[in-house]
C-alpha positions in Angstrom: -1.9 17.4 -21.2 -0.3 16.9 -17.8 -1.5 18.0 -14.4 1.0 18.4 -11.6 -0.6 17.4 -8.3 1.1 19.0 -5.3 1.5 15.9 -3.3 4.0 17.3 -0.8 7.6 16.6 -1.8 8.6 16.5 1.9 7.3 15.0 5.1 4.5 17.1 6.6 5.4 19.0 9.8 2.5 17.4 11.7 3.1 13.9 10.3 0.5 11.1 10.5 1.7 7.9 9.0 0.4 4.4 8.9 1.1 0.7 8.3 -1.7 -1.1 6.5 -1.0 -4.8 6.0 -3.4 -7.2 4.3 -4.1 -10.2 6.6 -3.3 -12.9 4.0 -0.8 -14.5 6.4 1.9 -13.7 8.9 4.3 -10.8 8.5 7.4 -11.7 6.3 10.6 -9.7 6.0 9.2 -7.6 3.0 6.3 -6.4 5.1 8.5 -5.8 8.1 10.6 -3.4 5.8 7.4 -1.3 5.1 6.5 -1.3 8.8 10.0 -0.1 9.9 10.2 2.6 7.2 6.7 4.0 7.9 7.2 3.8 11.6 10.6 5.6 11.7 9.5 8.3 9.2 6.5 9.1 11.4 8.2 8.9 14.8 11.3 10.8 13.6 9.0 13.9 13.1 7.3 13.3 16.4 4.2 12.3 14.5 1.6 9.7 14.9 1.7 6.2 13.4 -1.5 4.2 12.8 -2.2 0.6 12.2 -4.9 -0.4 9.7 -5.9 -3.9 8.8 -6.8 -4.0 5.1 -9.1 -6.9 5.2 -11.6 -5.8 2.6 -10.9 -8.7 0.3 -12.6 -11.5 2.2 -11.4 -14.2 -0.2 -7.8 -13.5 0.5 -8.1 -12.9 4.3 -6.6 -15.8 6.3 -8.3 -16.6 9.7 -6.2 -15.4 12.6 -3.8 -13.5 10.4 -4.8 -10.0 11.7 -4.2 -11.0 15.3 -0.9 -12.7 14.4 0.3 -9.5 12.7 -0.5 -7.4 15.7 1.3 -9.9 18.1 4.4 -9.8 16.0 4.5 -5.9 15.8 3.9 -5.7 19.5 6.6 -8.3 20.2 9.0 -6.1 18.2 8.0 -3.0 20.3 6.2 -1.2 17.6 3.8 1.2 19.3 0.7 2.5 17.3 -1.6 5.4 18.2 -5.3 4.9 18.7 -7.3 1.8 17.9 -6.6 -0.5 15.0 -8.9 0.3 12.0 -10.4 -2.7 10.1 -11.6 -2.0 6.5 -14.2 -4.8 6.8 -16.0 -2.5 9.3 -15.9 0.5 7.0 -18.3 -0.5 4.2 -20.8 2.3 4.9 -18.0 4.9 4.3 -17.1 3.3 1.0 -20.7 3.3 -0.1 -21.0 6.9 0.7 -17.9 7.8 -1.4 -19.2 5.7 -4.3 -22.6 7.6 -4.1 -20.7 10.9 -4.2 -18.8 9.8 -7.2 -21.9 8.6 -8.9 -23.7 11.9 -8.2 -20.7 13.8 -9.7 -20.8 11.6 -12.9 -17.3 10.2 -12.2 -18.3 6.5 -12.3 -20.4 4.3 -14.6 -21.8 0.7 -14.6 -19.9 -1.9 -16.6 -21.2 -5.2 -17.9 -17.9 -6.6 -19.3 -16.5 -9.9 -18.2 -12.8 -10.4 -17.8 -12.8 -12.5 -21.0 -14.5 -9.7 -23.0 -12.0 -7.1 -21.7 -9.1 -9.3 -22.6 -10.4 -9.8 -26.1 -10.8 -6.1 -26.8 -8.0 -4.5 -24.7 -5.6 -2.3 -26.7 -2.7 -3.4 -24.5 -1.5 -4.9 -21.2 -1.7 -2.3 -18.4 1.0 -1.1 -16.0 -0.2 -3.6 -13.5 -0.3 -6.5 -15.9 -4.0 -6.6 -16.4 -5.6 -5.6 -19.8 -6.3 -1.9 -20.2 -10.0 -1.4 -20.1 -11.1 -0.5 -23.7 -14.0 1.7 -22.6 -16.8 -0.6 -23.9 -19.4 0.6 -21.4 -18.3 4.2 -21.0 -21.1 5.6 -23.2 -23.8 3.2 -21.7 -24.5 -0.5 -21.1 -24.9 -2.7 -24.2 -28.5 -3.6 -25.0 -29.8 -6.3 -22.7 -26.8 -6.4 -20.4 -26.8 -5.9 -16.7 -24.1 -4.2 -14.8 -21.3 -6.3 -13.2 -19.2 -3.6 -11.7 -18.7 0.2 -11.4 -15.7 1.9 -13.0 -14.0 5.3 -12.4 -13.5 7.5 -15.4 -9.8 7.8 -16.0 -8.5 11.4 -16.4 -7.7 12.5 -19.9 -4.4 13.9 -18.7 -1.1 12.8 -17.3 -0.8 12.7 -13.5 2.5 14.0 -12.2 3.6 13.9 -8.6 6.9 13.8 -6.6 7.7 10.6 -4.6 10.1 11.2 -1.7 12.1 8.1 -2.5 11.5 7.4 -6.2 11.5 11.0 -7.5 9.2 12.6 -10.0 6.5 10.2 -11.4 4.3 10.5 -14.4 1.4 8.4 -15.6 -1.3 8.6 -18.2 -3.9 6.7 -16.3 -6.2 6.2 -19.3 -3.4 4.6 -21.3 -1.7 2.8 -18.4 -4.9 1.3 -16.8 -8.0 2.7 -18.4 -11.3 3.3 -16.5 -10.7 1.3 -13.3 -13.0 -0.7 -11.1 -14.2 0.7 -7.7 -17.0 -1.8 -7.0 -16.2 -5.4 -8.2 -18.5 -7.9 -9.8 -18.6 -9.9 -6.6 -19.9 -6.9 -4.7 -16.6 -6.1 -2.9 -15.2 -2.6 -2.9 -11.8 -2.2 -4.7 -8.7 -1.4 -2.8 -8.2 1.9 -4.7 -11.3 3.3 -3.2 -11.0 2.0 0.3 -7.4 3.2 0.8 -8.2 6.7 -0.3 -11.3 7.0 1.9 -9.5 5.5 4.9 -6.3 7.7 4.6 -8.5 10.8 4.5 -10.7 9.6 7.4 -7.7 8.8 9.6 -5.9 12.1 8.8 -3.0 10.3 7.2 -0.9 12.9 5.4 2.3 10.8 4.8 2.2 7.4 3.1 5.3 5.3 3.3 4.8 1.9 1.7 6.3 -0.6 -0.7 7.1 0.3 -4.4 4.6 -2.4 -5.6 2.0 0.3 -5.0 3.8 3.1 -6.9 1.9 2.5 -10.1 -1.5 2.6 -8.1 -0.7 6.1 -6.7 -1.9 8.2 -9.7 -5.3 6.5 -9.5 -5.4 7.2 -5.8 -4.5 10.8 -6.4 -7.2 11.2 -9.0 -9.8 9.7 -6.7 -8.8 11.9 -3.8 -9.2 14.9 -6.1 -12.6 13.9 -7.4 -13.7 13.2 -3.7 -12.3 16.6 -2.7 -9.9 15.1 -0.3 -6.3 16.2 0.4 -3.5 14.3 -1.2 -0.8 12.9 1.2 2.9 12.9 0.7 4.1 9.6 -0.8 7.3 7.6 -0.3 7.6 4.2 -1.9 10.3 1.9 -0.5 12.2 -0.7 -2.4 10.6 -4.1 -2.3 12.5 -7.0 -0.7 12.9 -9.7 -3.3 14.2 -13.3 -3.3 17.2 -14.6 -5.3 14.9 -15.1 -8.3 13.9 -11.4 -8.2 10.4 -12.1 -7.0 8.7 -9.9 -4.4 8.7 -11.6 -1.0 5.0 -12.6 -0.4 2.8 -15.5 0.6 2.7 -16.5 -3.1 6.5 -16.8 -3.3 6.5 -18.8 0.0 8.3 -16.0 2.0 9.0 -17.3 5.5 7.3 -15.6 8.4 9.3 -13.5 10.9 9.4 -14.1 14.6 9.2 -11.4 17.1 11.7 -13.2 19.2 14.4 -12.3 16.6 14.4 -8.9 18.1 16.9 -6.2 17.3 19.0 -8.3 14.8 15.9 -8.5 12.6 15.0 -4.9 12.9 18.6 -4.0 12.1 18.5 -6.1 8.9 15.3 -4.3 7.8 16.9 -0.9 8.6 20.0 -1.8 6.7 17.9 -2.9 3.7 16.6 0.7 3.8 20.2 2.1 3.4 21.1 2.8 7.0 24.2 1.6 8.7 23.5 0.2 12.1 26.4 0.2 14.7 27.5 -3.3 15.7 26.6 -2.6 19.4 23.0 -1.8 18.4 22.4 -5.1 16.7 21.7 -7.0 19.9 20.6 -4.1 22.0 17.3 -4.2 23.9 14.4 -3.1 21.7 13.8 0.2 23.5 17.5 1.2 22.9 17.4 0.1 19.3 14.3 2.2 18.6 15.7 5.2 20.3 18.7 5.1 18.1 16.8 4.3 14.9 14.3 7.2 15.4 17.2 9.6 16.1 19.1 8.5 13.0 16.4 7.9 10.4 16.7 9.7 7.1 14.6 8.9 4.1 17.4 10.3 1.9 19.4 7.2 2.7 16.8 4.9 1.2 17.8 3.7 -2.3 15.7 5.0 -5.1 15.0 1.7 -6.7 11.9 -0.5 -6.9 13.3 -3.7 -5.5 16.4 -5.3 -4.1 17.4 -8.8 -3.0 16.8 -9.2 0.7 19.4 -11.9 1.4 19.0 -13.9 4.6 18.4 -11.6 7.6 19.9 -13.2 10.8 17.4 -15.0 13.0 14.5 -13.7 10.9 12.5 -16.8 10.4 9.9 -18.2 12.7 10.2 -21.9 13.6 6.6 -22.4 12.8 6.4 -20.2 9.8 4.8 -22.8 7.6 1.8 -23.2 9.9 -1.4 -21.3 9.5 -1.7 -18.2 11.8 
């Protein structure tokens, strides 16, 4: 059985978008592409653009990275609305959502270790992790204590329209299985936090990298069970290196420098399928943004999951290998 979720197939009239980086290091070209795409899509409609620091995973958070990200964005003349939201300050909201799901019977405690799941998993999941085999769905094994809390996966296919990638379908039970919302280390999972925060901030248009496309059905399902509205989604191609790897801290992506200015922004916009006039490539930032907002169209963005980024001109910070 399939369920078609009416995630809007177009940008809402009163658009509220956001950029939500994880502070694991400085911004690189791949994260800049997501920032530029989300910013222009919101501003082109006259909408709001919010900045959220997704620092819920304390083990991956690098000291000083959140401030460095904000300095870089400000140096490139991004302007966000309202105060910056930090997930690390939102734990009470995530607890409340988890309690609601528990009362509804949507979640259950799980005693399984990673090794046990891997030994019994029917297959590898869409995100590379083993599909949860449902061991604890009917109750904890005798004598075992809960390690985590899992969300019951829907027994139906989730179908939604992505504004860049087109119609998407996923059987969450087969692709992921019942998924974790509260981890064994006591930290809330990204899937729960992002759904709760988007709703709390009034975000109705999510423009982000295609690495999160396969997570979207889980987030739609969570929003439905929490009785929250589902935003419109647009997943941009990921910038990858010559080896086809996503630009990230793990693949040693070089940090960007705000001093690179318009040439760097032009490279990001051209990666998203837009042709930037030669006289705009070295224009003052205010002039570049005026042109970019007036000429943005998400229909120009290639409908693919990734593309090689090449070497954007003047895109690398001289001190990129230093800690933030």
